[in-house]
Every structure is written in structure tokens, then in C-alpha cells.
N, C-alpha and C positions, 0 to 999 in steps of 0.2 A: 692545602687540600690537593690530594693526588687526583690526577685525571683518571677517569674510568677507562678500562680497557675496551677494546673493540667488542670482545665477547660479552662484557657486561652491558654495553650500550645496545648491542644487537639483541640480547636477551630481554632487556627492558622494552625495546620497540616491538619485539615479537609478542610480548605480554600485552602491550597496548593494542596491537593488531587483533589478538584473540579476544580481548574485551570488546573491541568495536564490532567484530564479527558476531559475537554473542548478542550485542545490542541490536544489530540489524536483524538477526534471527528472531529476537523477541518482538521487534516492531512488526515484522512480517507475520508472525504468529498472531499478534493482536489484530492486525488488519484482516487476516484470513478469518479469524473468529467473528469479527464484526460483520464482514460480508456474508459469511455463512449464516449467521443468525438472521440477517435481513432476508436472505434467500429462503430460509425456512419459513419465516413469517409470511413471505409473499406466496408460499405454496409450492415453490420449486422442488422441494424434496419429495413431494407426493407425485410428481410427474415422471413418466418413463421417458426421460431425455438422455441422449448420449452425452458423454463429456465433450465430444467434439462440437455438438450443437450448442450446448451450454456455453462453451468457450467462445464460439462465434457470436452468440447473442450478448454475452458480457462485453465482448469487444465492440459490438455495435452500440451498446449503451454508453460505454466509455467514450467512443468517438462522438456521440451526440453532445457530450458535455465538455469536450476538449476544444478550446478556442483555436482557430486557425487550421483545424483539421476537418473542415466541413461541418463541424458542429457549431452551436451558437454559444457555447460557454455555459454559464449558469442559466437555469430556466428563470423566467420572469418572476415567479413567486419567490424563489430563493434569492434573487437579486434584490427584490423589494425588502425581504426580511433582513438581509445583511446590511442594507443601507438604512434600516430603521423605518421603512415605509410599511404600511399595512394594506 
């Protein structure tokens, strides 16, 4: 079996990289759609808020749920659900 040339190996790796980039874009799109739907259901789409203010408030919500960043991690109700408690 002949060894692949550098050009062939490079082409294969670039193809893999492109597929991975596409996967990441798809995952980000799915996450954006999920967050967007939740924001609409919460009524945020009906409010006259700047992108800057919304971004700041989303960051505050994220910080609230990030362990070790001043937040408490999962809220108690979510922790109870994930551990099987009610």
C-alpha cells in the first residue's frame, strides 16, 4: 500500500476541519434557536430593550448558574429533579 502524499493527507485533514466547523455552527444555531424560543415565551421579544441591555442581563443570568463564579450552580429545584428528588 502506497503512502499518501502530504497533499492528500492535508486535503483530508482540511475536509475534517470543515466538517467539524459545520458541526459547531449547527450546534450554535440549535442553541441560539432554543434560547431564542425561551426568550420569546418569557416575553422578551415584546420589550423595547437594547441588545446591550439584553446581553448584560443574559450574562447576569449565566453568572447566577455558573459554579465558582459567584453563582450557586443549579437552583435547588433543578438539583432535586436531577437527583430524583421531588
